[in-house]
C-alpha distance (Angstrom), angle and dihedral (degrees) to the residues before:
residue distance angle dihedral
M1 . . .
R2 3.78 . .
K3 3.82 118.3 .
G4 3.79 89.4 -123.5
A5 3.72 93.2 59.6
L6 3.75 91.3 47.9
V7 3.80 92.1 53.3
A8 3.85 90.7 46.5
G9 3.74 89.8 54.6
L10 3.83 92.1 49.3
L11 3.84 90.5 50.2
L12 3.94 91.2 50.9
L13 3.74 89.3 48.3
F14 3.83 90.9 57.4
S15 3.81 91.7 48.6
G16 3.84 90.6 81.9
S17 3.80 90.5 70.3
S18 3.75 127.0 106.8
L19 3.86 117.1 -91.0
T20 3.75 142.7 -133.4
A21 3.82 131.7 -168.3
A22 3.78 117.4 -54.1
E23 3.79 127.7 -139.1
N24 3.82 115.1 -61.8
R25 3.87 92.0 -117.5
L26 3.72 102.5 167.3
E27 3.74 95.3 55.0
T28 3.78 94.0 52.7
V29 3.83 106.9 127.0
T30 3.78 114.4 -131.3
V31 3.93 133.0 174.1
T32 3.80 105.8 -166.9
G33 3.76 97.9 75.6
T34 3.87 96.4 65.8
R35 3.90 101.9 -1.7
Y36 3.69 86.7 -107.9
E37 3.81 131.0 89.0
Q38 3.83 112.1 -92.4
P39 3.73 136.6 146.5
L40 3.67 119.7 -97.3
R41 3.79 90.7 -114.8
D42 3.80 88.5 69.5
H43 3.85 94.7 54.1
A44 3.87 115.3 98.7
G45 3.79 97.7 -154.6
S46 3.69 145.5 36.6
L47 3.86 115.8 -52.7
S48 3.71 126.5 160.1
L49 3.85 130.5 -170.8
L50 3.76 135.9 -156.3
S51 3.76 106.6 -154.5
D52 3.90 128.0 -147.3
S53 3.79 89.0 -103.8
S54 3.75 93.4 53.6
L55 3.84 92.7 46.3
E56 3.70 91.0 45.6
L57 3.87 92.7 53.2
V58 3.85 93.5 43.1
S59 3.94 91.5 42.8
H60 3.79 86.9 -176.5
T61 3.78 122.5 -145.1
H62 3.85 87.3 -164.2
I63 3.89 123.0 27.7
Q64 3.86 91.5 -125.6
Q65 3.88 88.1 71.4
S66 3.75 89.3 66.5
L67 3.78 100.7 35.4
V68 3.81 91.2 58.0
R69 3.88 83.2 80.2
I70 3.82 90.8 65.6
P71 3.82 115.7 91.2
G72 3.80 109.4 -122.2
A73 3.81 94.7 20.5
D74 3.87 116.6 113.4
F75 3.77 105.0 161.8
A76 3.82 114.7 -176.3
R77 3.88 109.2 -136.3
G78 3.79 113.9 -136.4
N79 3.78 124.0 -169.4
G80 3.70 123.4 -55.8
Q81 3.82 108.2 -14.4
E82 3.82 96.8 -22.7
Y83 3.77 126.5 110.9
L84 3.82 143.8 161.2
P85 3.78 115.5 -123.7
S86 3.79 129.8 -124.7
L87 3.85 123.8 174.4
R88 3.90 113.9 156.4
S89 3.79 84.9 -22.3
P90 3.70 143.2 75.9
V91 3.85 117.7 -82.8
L92 3.82 98.7 -73.4
S93 3.67 116.4 -130.6
G94 3.92 140.8 146.6
A95 3.80 124.4 25.3
G96 3.84 114.2 -5.0
A97 3.73 93.4 18.9
C98 3.77 101.0 101.6
G99 3.77 111.2 85.3
G100 3.75 96.7 23.6
L101 3.84 87.2 129.9
L102 3.77 133.4 23.5
T103 3.76 120.6 -115.7
A104 3.86 121.8 -164.0
E105 3.71 145.0 166.4
D106 3.81 117.8 -140.8
G107 3.85 87.5 -13.4
I108 3.85 94.8 -54.3
P109 3.80 114.9 114.4
L110 3.86 111.9 -114.4
R111 3.79 90.6 -136.1
A112 3.78 134.4 36.2
A113 3.75 116.1 -101.2
G114 3.77 111.9 -87.1
F115 3.86 94.4 17.1
C116 3.91 104.3 78.5
N117 3.67 127.4 155.9
I118 3.82 119.5 -147.7
N119 3.86 91.2 -132.4
E120 3.80 98.2 40.9
L121 3.81 96.9 127.8
F122 3.77 88.3 77.9
E123 3.79 86.3 71.0
S124 3.84 90.1 63.0
G125 3.76 127.0 88.5
S126 3.77 94.0 -118.4
E127 3.76 93.3 141.5
I128 3.79 91.3 61.9
A129 3.79 98.8 33.0
Q130 3.76 125.2 131.9
R131 3.85 89.9 -143.2
I132 3.81 142.1 -28.3
E133 3.80 122.4 -130.1
V134 3.77 123.3 -158.9
V135 3.82 127.1 -164.1
R136 3.81 105.2 -157.5
G137 3.87 110.5 -149.3
P138 3.85 133.7 14.9
A139 3.76 119.4 -22.0
G140 3.70 102.1 171.9
T141 3.78 96.8 133.3
L142 3.84 94.9 65.6
Y143 3.86 100.3 22.0
G144 3.79 106.2 30.7
S145 3.78 125.8 -161.2
N146 3.77 119.4 28.3
A147 3.90 95.2 17.8
M148 3.85 90.6 107.7
H149 3.70 102.7 121.3
G150 3.76 96.0 22.9
V151 3.80 148.9 -68.0
I152 3.85 127.8 -87.2
N153 3.77 109.7 -162.1
V154 3.86 119.3 -172.6
I155 3.82 108.8 -154.3
G156 3.86 113.4 -153.0
P157 3.77 123.1 -136.1
R158 3.83 120.7 -80.6
V159 3.73 124.9 -102.9
E160 3.75 100.4 -116.0
E161 3.74 130.0 -137.5
N162 3.75 94.7 -134.3
R163 3.82 131.7 56.2
G164 3.79 115.8 -99.0
F165 3.79 142.9 162.1
S166 3.79 126.7 -170.6
I167 3.73 137.6 172.0
G168 3.76 134.2 -168.5
L169 3.89 130.1 -165.3
E170 3.80 118.8 -165.4
G171 3.79 131.7 -178.1
G172 3.83 134.8 -177.7
P173 3.76 143.0 153.9
H174 3.83 126.3 -53.4
D175 3.82 89.1 39.4
Y176 3.78 92.7 -64.9
V177 3.71 114.9 169.7
R178 3.86 132.8 165.0
T179 3.85 131.8 -176.5
S180 3.77 119.8 -164.4
I181 3.82 123.2 -170.2
S182 3.79 129.3 179.0
A183 3.77 128.3 177.6
N184 3.87 132.1 -178.2
S185 3.70 122.7 -163.4
G186 3.88 92.8 -155.9
R187 3.83 121.1 -132.4
S188 3.77 115.9 -54.0
G189 3.78 108.1 -177.1
S190 3.86 104.4 -48.9
H191 3.76 95.5 -23.5
A192 3.84 135.2 86.9
L193 3.80 134.5 170.8
R194 3.83 135.0 -158.2
A195 3.76 133.1 -174.9
D196 3.81 128.5 -169.3
L197 3.83 126.7 -175.5
S198 3.88 130.1 -177.2
L199 3.74 121.5 -171.8
A200 3.81 115.7 -175.3
G201 3.81 135.5 173.5
D202 3.73 131.5 176.6
G203 3.74 130.8 -176.0
G204 3.89 90.7 -154.4
Y205 3.81 127.8 -122.2
R206 3.82 90.5 -113.8
D207 3.75 129.9 64.7
A208 3.84 117.2 -79.6
S209 3.85 93.0 0.5
G210 3.73 137.4 114.6
F211 3.81 139.7 96.9
D212 3.78 146.8 -126.7
Q213 3.81 114.8 -143.6
Q214 3.79 133.1 -179.7
K215 3.78 128.0 -172.9
L216 3.79 128.4 -177.0
R217 3.79 126.4 -176.7
L218 3.87 125.4 -177.2
A219 3.76 122.8 -176.1
H220 3.87 131.7 -178.3
R221 3.73 124.7 -171.0
H222 3.72 129.0 -163.9
D223 3.78 123.0 -172.6
G224 3.77 122.1 -166.6
D225 3.76 136.4 156.3
N226 3.78 107.2 -50.0
L227 3.77 88.7 -19.4
S228 3.85 136.7 94.1
V229 3.82 127.7 178.2
T230 3.80 122.9 -170.7
T231 3.77 116.3 -174.4
R232 3.79 119.1 -166.1
L233 3.82 134.0 -167.6
A234 3.83 119.2 -173.1
A235 3.84 124.9 179.5
T236 3.80 127.3 177.4
N237 3.84 134.2 -179.5
L238 3.82 127.2 -171.9
N239 3.77 126.8 -173.3
Q240 3.84 107.8 -179.8
E241 3.81 135.5 177.8
T242 3.72 102.9 -152.3
A243 3.80 129.1 -145.5
G244 3.82 116.3 -153.4
Y245 3.83 133.0 -149.5
V246 3.75 120.7 -57.2
E247 3.73 111.6 -135.7
G248 3.79 134.4 -139.1
E249 3.77 134.0 67.5
G250 3.85 111.6 -67.0
V251 3.75 91.4 -8.6
Y252 3.85 91.6 142.3
R253 3.80 87.0 72.8
N254 3.90 91.9 63.6
G255 3.84 106.2 90.5
R256 3.76 92.9 -152.3
L257 3.84 102.2 41.3
S258 3.86 92.5 43.1
R259 3.86 88.7 63.4
T260 3.80 94.9 52.5
N261 3.80 123.6 98.8
P262 3.80 117.9 -145.9
N263 3.83 90.5 -168.1
P264 3.83 105.9 48.2
E265 3.91 88.3 157.5
A266 3.76 93.7 61.4
F267 3.79 120.7 109.9
R268 3.91 145.2 161.5
D269 3.79 125.1 -151.1
A270 3.83 116.3 -177.4
R271 3.71 135.9 171.3
A272 3.79 130.7 -175.8
L273 3.84 135.8 -177.1
R274 3.80 127.6 -176.5
L275 3.73 132.5 175.2
S276 3.83 123.6 -177.1
S277 3.87 136.4 162.8
Q278 3.77 118.0 -156.3
V279 3.77 112.5 -154.9
E280 3.84 116.3 -167.3
M281 3.87 121.5 -175.6
D282 3.83 125.8 -172.9
L283 3.74 107.5 -141.8
E284 3.82 131.6 -170.4
E285 3.86 121.3 -62.9
G286 3.77 94.9 20.7
A287 3.80 96.7 -60.0
R288 3.83 122.6 141.9
L289 3.78 132.4 -160.5
S290 3.91 120.9 -155.3
L291 3.81 124.0 -165.6
T292 3.79 120.8 176.2
P293 3.80 116.7 175.7
Y294 3.92 114.8 -174.4
L295 3.69 145.6 -177.9
R296 3.80 125.9 -152.4
K297 3.74 136.4 -171.6
T298 3.80 130.2 178.9
E299 3.84 133.9 174.9
M300 3.85 126.6 -179.7
E301 3.90 137.5 174.0
F302 3.69 122.1 -176.7
L303 3.80 137.7 161.4
Q304 3.88 112.0 -118.7
H305 3.74 93.4 -138.6
Y306 3.83 92.3 166.9
L307 3.79 93.9 64.0
P308 3.83 129.4 74.6
G309 3.72 110.6 -93.7
Q310 3.74 91.5 18.3
P311 3.83 99.3 -118.0
L312 3.82 123.6 -157.7
E313 3.75 116.0 -121.1
E314 3.84 123.8 -156.1
N315 3.77 119.0 -176.0
G316 3.70 137.4 164.2
Q317 3.79 145.4 162.6
R318 3.74 140.6 -162.4
S319 3.77 118.8 -163.5
A320 3.80 141.6 170.4
G321 3.78 125.4 -163.4
I322 3.81 148.0 149.9
R323 3.80 134.4 -137.0
A324 3.71 111.3 -157.0
S325 3.80 126.5 178.5
Y326 3.81 139.6 163.8
R327 3.80 125.0 -152.6
T328 3.74 128.6 -166.8
D329 3.81 124.7 -143.7
P330 3.89 106.3 -53.9
R331 3.89 89.9 -153.7
A332 3.84 92.5 62.0
P333 3.92 119.5 94.6
W334 3.82 86.3 -116.8
Q335 3.82 121.1 50.0
L336 3.77 124.5 -178.0
I337 3.85 127.5 -164.9
A338 3.78 116.2 -172.5
G339 3.74 130.9 167.4
L340 3.74 152.3 141.5
D341 3.87 130.9 -122.0
A342 3.81 118.0 -162.4
E343 3.79 131.2 170.1
Y344 3.83 139.7 171.7
T345 3.79 121.2 -157.1
H346 3.83 135.9 -173.5
A347 3.72 111.1 -167.8
F348 3.84 138.2 171.0
L349 3.77 137.6 -163.7
L350 3.86 127.7 -167.1
E351 3.82 123.7 179.7
R352 3.85 119.4 -176.7
Q353 3.75 137.4 166.6
D354 3.74 120.9 -145.2
I355 3.87 103.5 -177.2
P356 3.87 131.4 46.0
T357 3.80 116.7 -91.0
Q358 3.77 116.4 -104.6
G359 3.77 125.7 -143.7
S360 3.81 134.2 49.4
D361 3.85 125.7 6.8
F362 3.87 88.6 -105.0
L363 3.85 93.2 55.4
R364 3.93 91.8 44.5
E365 3.76 93.8 49.6
T366 3.90 98.7 39.8
I367 3.88 98.3 44.1
P368 3.85 105.1 54.7
V369 3.86 128.8 -174.9
G370 3.79 114.9 -98.6
K371 3.75 136.0 49.2
H372 3.85 117.1 -18.9
Y373 3.77 99.2 178.5
D374 3.80 133.5 11.6
Y375 3.81 116.5 165.2
R376 3.86 145.0 138.8
V377 3.78 126.6 -144.0
D378 3.73 127.6 -164.2
A379 3.83 111.8 -160.2
L380 3.77 133.7 -170.8
M381 3.82 124.9 -168.5
A382 3.86 127.7 -178.1
A383 3.79 126.6 172.4
P384 3.85 130.3 173.0
F385 3.84 115.7 -164.4
V386 3.74 141.2 179.8
L387 3.81 132.7 -163.9
A388 3.83 121.6 -174.3
N389 3.90 125.9 -166.8
W390 3.88 123.6 -164.1
Q391 3.74 123.3 -167.8
V392 3.80 96.6 -151.5
N393 3.77 94.0 -177.6
N394 3.84 139.6 -37.2
S395 3.84 89.9 -67.5
L396 3.79 105.9 36.1
A397 3.89 132.5 55.9
L398 3.83 123.5 174.2
N399 3.78 130.9 -169.8
A400 3.80 135.7 -174.7
G401 3.84 132.0 -178.9
L402 3.76 143.3 178.9
R403 3.85 135.7 -163.8
Y404 3.73 130.6 -169.2
E405 3.90 115.2 -162.6
V406 3.70 131.9 -178.5
M407 3.79 124.2 -171.0
V408 3.75 122.3 -170.3
Y409 3.96 123.6 -171.8
D410 3.76 124.0 -165.8
Y411 3.83 107.8 -164.5
D412 3.75 121.6 -161.6
N413 3.85 116.4 -172.9
H414 3.82 115.0 -151.6
M415 3.77 97.4 -166.8
L416 3.80 138.5 51.8
A417 3.83 110.3 -62.2
G418 3.73 116.4 -122.4
R419 3.82 137.4 38.3
T420 3.79 103.1 -50.9
A421 3.80 130.8 114.2
E422 3.77 116.7 -92.9
D423 3.78 93.7 -87.8
G424 3.80 94.5 47.1
T425 3.81 96.6 -97.9
P426 3.82 108.7 145.8
C427 3.80 117.8 -126.3
D428 3.82 123.2 -127.9
F429 3.81 123.1 -116.0
G430 3.91 90.1 54.5
G431 3.69 98.6 -53.7
C432 3.86 146.8 -37.9
R433 3.81 119.4 -57.1
F434 3.78 93.6 -118.3
S435 3.76 119.4 79.1
R436 3.86 121.7 -168.3
P437 3.82 118.1 -160.3
E438 3.83 121.0 -138.0
D439 3.85 115.8 -104.7
R440 3.69 108.0 -71.3
E441 3.85 145.3 155.7
D442 3.90 125.8 -126.3
R443 3.68 129.0 -167.5
F444 3.86 128.2 -165.3
E445 3.90 126.6 -172.8
N446 3.72 124.9 -170.2
W447 3.82 139.9 180.0
S448 3.83 119.6 -155.5
P449 3.77 118.5 -172.8
K450 3.83 128.9 179.2
I451 3.81 137.7 -176.6
G452 3.74 129.7 -174.9
G453 3.85 147.5 156.6
I454 3.69 147.9 -162.3
Y455 3.79 125.7 -146.3
Q456 3.77 116.8 -165.7
L457 3.83 107.4 -139.5
A458 3.80 91.7 177.4
E459 3.84 137.5 -16.2
N460 3.83 92.7 -77.4
R461 3.83 101.3 21.2
Q462 3.75 128.6 74.5
L463 3.73 145.7 165.8
F464 3.79 122.2 -139.7
F465 3.77 137.0 -177.3
N466 3.86 131.9 -169.4
L467 3.80 131.9 -167.8
A468 3.75 106.0 -169.9
H469 3.75 140.5 167.2
G470 3.83 129.8 -152.9
F471 3.88 132.6 -175.8
R472 3.81 139.1 -173.9
A473 3.69 121.1 -153.7
P474 3.86 110.8 -139.6
Q475 3.89 109.2 -89.4
A476 3.69 120.9 -117.0
T477 3.86 92.6 -111.7
E478 3.85 91.5 55.8
L479 3.80 90.3 52.2
Y480 3.76 102.4 43.4
R481 3.74 107.6 21.4
L482 3.81 98.4 75.6
Q483 3.75 136.1 161.7
R484 3.76 141.5 -141.3
R485 3.76 115.1 -22.7
Q486 3.79 98.3 -7.6
T487 3.73 109.8 110.7
V488 3.85 100.3 168.4
A489 3.71 126.9 25.2
E490 3.77 106.3 -141.4
L491 3.84 97.7 -164.2
D492 3.70 132.1 165.8
P493 3.78 123.3 -151.1
E494 3.74 116.6 -92.4
K495 3.81 114.5 -111.6
I496 3.83 132.1 -165.5
A497 3.79 129.0 -171.6
S498 3.81 119.5 -160.2
V499 3.79 137.9 -171.1
E500 3.83 122.0 -174.3
I501 3.74 138.0 167.5
G502 3.76 126.7 -167.6
L503 3.73 148.2 -178.3
R504 3.75 121.9 -149.1
G505 3.81 135.6 169.0
E506 3.71 149.9 131.4
G507 3.74 140.2 -137.9
E508 3.78 138.0 174.5
K509 3.72 91.2 -67.6
L510 3.74 107.3 17.0
G511 3.82 141.6 55.3
Y512 3.80 119.6 179.3
E513 3.85 149.0 161.4
L514 3.82 123.7 -163.9
V515 3.76 117.9 -174.6
A516 3.83 135.8 178.8
Y517 3.79 121.9 -167.7
A518 3.74 142.0 177.7
M519 3.87 124.8 -168.4
R520 3.83 136.3 178.6
K521 3.78 118.9 -157.3
D522 3.93 122.0 -160.6
N523 3.82 134.2 -175.1
V524 3.74 89.2 30.2
I525 3.90 107.3 -175.9
F526 3.75 117.3 -132.4
R527 3.85 138.0 149.6
D528 3.81 111.6 -108.2
A529 3.80 131.4 -146.7
D530 3.76 90.3 -83.4
F531 3.73 91.3 53.5
F532 3.84 93.6 -109.6
N533 3.77 121.3 144.2
Q534 3.88 104.1 -121.8
S535 3.79 131.3 178.4
N536 3.82 103.3 -159.5
G537 3.75 102.1 98.3
E538 3.79 122.6 122.2
T539 3.74 130.5 -160.1
K540 3.84 138.3 172.2
H541 3.73 130.0 -150.5
R542 3.85 131.0 -164.3
G543 3.76 130.0 171.4
V544 3.76 153.2 145.3
E545 3.77 123.6 -131.6
L546 3.87 131.6 -167.7
A547 3.74 129.8 -168.7
L548 3.85 114.5 -177.5
D549 3.76 139.3 174.3
Y550 3.81 118.3 -171.7
A551 3.78 127.5 -177.7
L552 3.85 104.1 -142.7
A553 3.84 94.9 177.3
E554 3.70 140.6 -19.7
D555 3.82 91.4 -74.6
W556 3.85 101.1 21.0
Q557 3.89 128.4 79.8
L558 3.71 136.3 173.9
A559 3.85 122.9 -148.8
I560 3.75 122.9 -172.8
S561 3.84 130.9 -174.3
A562 3.82 110.9 179.5
S563 3.77 136.4 166.1
Y564 3.75 137.3 -173.7
A565 3.71 115.4 -172.0
E566 3.89 143.2 162.1
H567 3.76 118.3 -153.8
R568 3.81 114.0 -174.7
Y569 3.80 140.7 173.3
R570 3.77 116.6 -113.6
D571 3.77 100.6 -173.4
D572 3.90 126.1 84.9
R573 3.79 98.0 -125.3
L574 3.89 115.7 154.2
L575 3.79 117.5 -136.5
D576 3.80 113.2 -171.8
G577 3.75 88.0 -16.8
I578 3.88 93.5 -52.6
S579 3.74 123.2 116.2
I580 3.74 113.1 -130.8
E581 3.84 96.3 -166.0
N582 3.82 110.2 137.9
N583 3.80 91.1 0.8
L584 3.78 116.4 138.5
M585 3.76 111.6 -100.7
D586 3.76 115.9 -106.8
S587 3.81 119.5 -104.2
A588 3.79 90.7 26.6
P589 3.70 116.3 120.5
R590 3.82 114.8 -162.6
H591 3.75 93.2 -137.0
F592 3.83 133.8 25.8
G593 3.77 140.2 139.2
S594 3.69 146.1 117.6
S595 3.82 140.2 -97.0
R596 3.76 127.4 -159.0
L597 3.86 127.3 -163.5
L598 3.78 107.4 -161.2
W599 3.81 127.9 -160.6
Q600 3.80 122.3 -167.6
P601 3.88 109.1 165.5
T602 3.85 91.0 162.3
A603 3.71 138.1 15.7
Q604 3.72 88.1 -107.9
L605 3.84 100.1 52.3
H606 3.76 128.5 61.9
A607 3.79 126.1 172.0
E608 3.77 131.5 174.0
L609 3.85 133.9 -170.6
E610 3.85 108.6 -157.7
W611 3.87 124.5 -164.1
L612 3.83 116.4 -163.9
H613 3.71 119.0 -166.1
R614 3.80 128.3 -172.0
G615 3.79 118.4 177.7
S616 3.77 128.1 -139.9
Y617 3.86 117.4 -77.2
Y618 3.81 140.9 -177.6
T619 3.84 114.7 -102.1
D620 3.86 94.8 -158.4
P621 3.77 133.6 44.6
Q622 3.80 91.9 -121.1
N623 3.81 88.1 63.3
L624 3.84 93.4 -128.7
H625 3.85 99.0 120.4
R626 3.80 127.6 50.2
Y627 3.78 142.2 -173.3
P628 3.83 111.3 -141.5
G629 3.86 96.9 -138.4
H630 3.80 128.5 -126.1
D631 3.81 146.4 -127.9
L632 3.74 123.2 -139.6
L633 3.75 136.2 -172.9
N634 3.88 127.8 -150.9
L635 3.75 129.2 -177.2
R636 3.74 123.5 -157.0
T637 3.81 133.9 177.6
R638 3.80 138.5 177.5
F639 3.86 126.8 -164.7
Q640 3.80 122.6 -168.8
L641 3.81 103.4 -152.6
D642 3.79 94.3 -173.4
E643 3.78 139.7 -33.4
R644 3.82 91.5 -61.5
W645 3.88 109.9 28.0
A646 3.79 130.3 61.7
L647 3.80 134.6 172.1
S648 3.86 125.5 -154.5
A649 3.83 131.8 -173.4
R650 3.81 129.5 -171.5
L651 3.80 124.9 -171.1
I652 3.72 107.0 -167.1
N653 3.80 120.9 -161.9
L654 3.72 91.2 13.6
T655 3.81 96.0 -165.8
D656 3.84 96.0 40.4
E657 3.83 93.4 -114.3
A658 3.84 117.4 -168.7
Y659 3.83 103.9 -134.2
A660 3.77 143.2 139.9
E661 3.79 123.4 -113.6
R662 3.74 86.1 -156.5
A663 3.87 132.8 12.2
D664 3.76 123.2 -167.1
Y665 3.79 141.0 168.4
S666 3.72 124.4 -138.2
S667 3.79 124.2 -171.1
F668 3.86 87.1 -141.7
S669 3.78 100.6 47.2
G670 3.88 106.6 14.9
D671 3.83 122.6 -139.9
R672 3.81 113.6 9.2
Y673 3.73 134.8 173.8
F674 3.78 150.0 -170.1
P675 3.87 99.5 -135.7
G676 3.85 114.9 -137.6
E677 3.73 123.8 -120.0
P678 3.76 116.3 -87.5
R679 3.79 121.9 -128.2
A680 3.76 110.0 -46.0
L681 3.82 136.2 179.9
Y682 3.83 122.0 -150.9
L683 3.80 122.0 -171.6
E684 3.82 125.4 -166.3
I685 3.82 136.6 -175.1
Q686 3.83 119.8 -164.5
A687 3.78 127.2 -169.5
D688 3.86 130.4 -169.7
L689 3.76 102.2 -155.7
L690 3.84 98.7 177.6
């Protein structure tokens, strides 16, 4: 009998208990749906929230551990702080994957438009966040390029009215240690200041792996007459020793081999700095104006250990932008939100190889030592948008919106154009692998509409629907980091159209949201058999998602986040002579989710048993290879000793299950895996000293 089935039986057994009031879901205040505070009951779409209490209990060492509580989210954890995203999508990887969803902190995207990084959430302050809000499904009207499958918005901690100082010390296996410090100045006149610091180190559960990570966040708030200004500074630094895939069918089940690291030389160093100042002004007749100028800087170096020759990549970007919006009185029957997003970015990328390529004559001759790419890109993005809400009557509310976005790239190649080595020497076998375009300019324009509505069935029960559009401008690396005979990447923006309908409500004992959706995605970017970047892929996505909170008794509660989805190819590409049309997309389990049984016998004690389920999935587009899926149990508890001191414990992978965080199939190496962490105990002590 599978562990998952056993846990499901236990949860059903508990459902016969008496009940108390469930969480007040509909009145939960969010900001990501419209950029302004509003209760969830006013949002016509799927929006999930991870509260401060949930984040405190999970106390994630990797953000995937918290995001498993979001319906539709199935992030695949890599090694260290790396991951591959999945939100109403398969696990996104390879060409076209980066930028499939938008990640932000306090509403500001973590990366500049057109310059995403697949792992960019490790640059957020998720470990010290007040909450995390997730828009599930396209959000192009308000957020523009990259918000195709959704938006993940990390909301930083509030600047408090009163003075405070707290510290947390945490330890775990593999030399894991984390220190968290928070300080509030308290209000002095119209001013208040807050500082948060997180310092983490991990020796890694695989050979020659681990990381050191530091995150600092400063916030200052000024409140005046009809005016508030919140200025935020965020800085992160990551130094990671990276473990690569282990190869061989089912090798993740081997306790010894799963801990090995075939790439002990691999590493990733990343730094990020962000500064923003959010100015909000209350105007006449209930209107509000919001202006948020910001600056952003990122730098990264990492060894591409997964490529022949293992070249080193260095990239970085400096950007400045503003997000401006105006909202009319939200109490009026008609409400209008209009605004402008604008951003300028200067970015660079350098790829070089220091040692000769190993392998066949073809690889050695076509992948030379020296620089492969060296370019700069200046980019400009501008996007006006408008969103209108109409309260038709007491039962029906409608909304509609539209965004126009223009993105311009100015590419400057700092090497010889073409397929030669750095010094101009031609490669054998028809030319070098790396192709560098001539200097050029590219321009992309997109319209993104939406329409939605909410129908109130009863005071605490409502239907909603949402027709939404998302898009993704081609990223700079897809346009200018070409291979083989391709000299120009003639790519179109990816586009996705979505329809969803949902039912949500709450009662004395139950809170729930049930959503069904269907999406079609066009101009999907991929790398074909000739190593050309193309944008003529097509996919379709359908699914059902459930979020449920159920009070079993006065001190027992059940929470479920469950998803069933099918993600399929719609185009007729041939891979190794096999058509993939209508095949299930690889790395896309049909069913996955989490269930939590919570026990709180007193105000001081909180315990949770979590069941994580991931169904089986194909690991190749041809649907010839499969990972069987897994079920995991986690146990967490927190005990408040007194007003100042608290103890927490987390036992991860309670049954010491052998599993893979990610399974993949490569035509070169066969089955390969990122093995999951074995059973691990983490202990934490927290103190509020002021």
